[in-house]
Residue frames as qw, qx, qy, qz and C-alpha x, y, z in Angstrom:
[[0.900, -0.266, -0.346, 0.006, -51.69, -15.06, 9.12],
 [0.283, -0.822, 0.424, -0.253, -49.77, -14.65, 12.35],
 [0.552, 0.303, -0.751, 0.197, -46.84, -16.97, 13.05],
 [0.745, -0.572, -0.239, -0.246, -48.09, -18.89, 16.11],
 [0.807, -0.187, -0.258, 0.497, -44.53, -19.12, 17.46],
 [0.260, 0.490, -0.077, 0.828, -44.06, -15.36, 17.53],
 [0.094, -0.258, -0.559, 0.782, -44.73, -12.99, 20.41],
 [0.048, 0.567, 0.729, 0.382, -48.37, -12.66, 19.41],
 [0.205, -0.824, -0.433, 0.304, -49.00, -9.77, 21.76],
 [0.263, -0.628, 0.160, 0.715, -46.57, -7.45, 20.07],
 [0.069, 0.412, -0.463, -0.782, -47.18, -5.58, 16.84],
 [0.129, 0.282, 0.918, 0.249, -50.21, -7.63, 15.78],
 [0.306, -0.056, -0.163, -0.936, -53.01, -5.74, 14.11],
 [0.552, 0.092, 0.605, -0.566, -56.51, -6.74, 15.29],
 [0.751, 0.440, -0.147, -0.469, -57.45, -7.69, 11.73],
 [0.568, 0.445, -0.693, 0.006, -54.54, -10.21, 11.66],
 [0.269, -0.347, 0.756, -0.485, -54.95, -11.52, 15.21],
 [0.245, -0.159, -0.948, -0.126, -56.45, -14.93, 15.85],
 [0.539, -0.371, -0.069, -0.753, -60.04, -15.13, 17.07],
 [0.370, -0.197, 0.794, -0.440, -61.19, -17.03, 20.13],
 [0.240, -0.055, -0.901, -0.357, -62.74, -20.33, 19.05],
 [0.109, -0.458, -0.828, 0.304, -65.43, -19.96, 21.73],
 [0.031, 0.752, 0.407, -0.517, -66.47, -16.30, 21.90],
 [0.551, 0.671, 0.336, 0.364, -64.99, -14.94, 18.64],
 [0.196, -0.956, 0.066, 0.210, -63.07, -12.11, 20.30],
 [0.609, 0.671, -0.300, 0.299, -59.86, -10.95, 18.59],
 [0.805, -0.504, -0.061, 0.305, -56.84, -11.93, 20.67],
 [0.422, 0.716, -0.151, 0.535, -54.45, -8.98, 20.78],
 [0.120, 0.518, -0.521, 0.668, -51.85, -8.40, 23.50],
 [0.786, -0.438, -0.042, -0.435, -53.47, -10.92, 25.83],
 [0.017, -0.505, 0.821, -0.265, -51.45, -12.61, 28.53],
 [0.635, -0.021, 0.645, -0.424, -54.29, -15.08, 29.06],
 [0.649, 0.457, -0.403, -0.455, -54.18, -16.32, 25.42],
 [0.638, -0.208, 0.740, -0.047, -54.33, -20.11, 25.15],
 [0.566, 0.453, -0.511, -0.462, -53.73, -22.35, 22.10],
 [0.735, -0.145, 0.658, -0.077, -54.34, -26.05, 21.67],
 [0.395, 0.501, -0.614, -0.465, -53.16, -28.12, 18.74],
 [0.746, -0.014, 0.646, -0.164, -54.03, -31.62, 17.48],
 [0.012, 0.239, -0.794, -0.559, -53.63, -33.85, 14.46],
 [0.642, 0.375, 0.487, -0.459, -56.75, -34.59, 12.42],
 [0.813, 0.532, 0.235, -0.004, -56.65, -36.65, 9.21],
 [0.781, 0.124, 0.119, 0.601, -52.90, -36.09, 8.99],
 [0.197, 0.688, 0.065, 0.696, -53.16, -32.29, 9.26],
 [0.304, -0.184, -0.522, 0.775, -52.21, -30.07, 12.19],
 [0.198, -0.753, -0.456, -0.432, -55.20, -28.20, 13.58],
 [0.298, -0.069, -0.483, 0.821, -55.21, -25.46, 16.21],
 [0.226, -0.798, -0.479, -0.289, -57.67, -23.39, 18.17],
 [0.238, 0.261, -0.322, 0.879, -57.01, -20.10, 19.95],
 [0.401, -0.709, -0.580, -0.008, -58.79, -18.93, 23.09],
 [0.017, 0.789, -0.111, 0.604, -58.83, -15.55, 24.81],
 [0.299, -0.560, 0.587, -0.502, -58.57, -17.18, 28.24],
 [0.000, -0.125, 0.982, -0.144, -58.67, -20.46, 30.16],
 [0.472, 0.294, 0.596, -0.579, -62.45, -20.23, 30.71],
 [0.635, 0.525, -0.186, -0.535, -63.16, -20.03, 26.96],
 [0.304, 0.384, -0.863, -0.121, -60.82, -23.00, 26.41],
 [0.188, 0.034, 0.906, -0.378, -62.68, -24.98, 29.07],
 [0.562, 0.421, 0.314, -0.639, -66.05, -24.02, 27.58],
 [0.503, 0.512, -0.514, -0.469, -64.85, -25.27, 24.17],
 [0.641, 0.191, -0.736, -0.101, -63.85, -28.80, 25.18],
 [0.775, -0.545, -0.049, -0.315, -64.25, -29.18, 28.94],
 [0.869, 0.024, -0.305, 0.389, -60.70, -30.50, 29.42],
 [0.462, -0.851, 0.055, 0.246, -58.36, -29.14, 32.12]]
């Protein structure tokens, strides 16, 4: 598991990198990487996206 507060683009192996919640691509060294977080049933949830378009396709929010 990658620490989401780290510089995710540096030194992350593709096998350990997060996957885009929309297209499933591994997110490695991507300057367009987006993350959203929310609380659900008292737990923190998050979703990673390879770019803004995949994030928009996932939930439609700006």
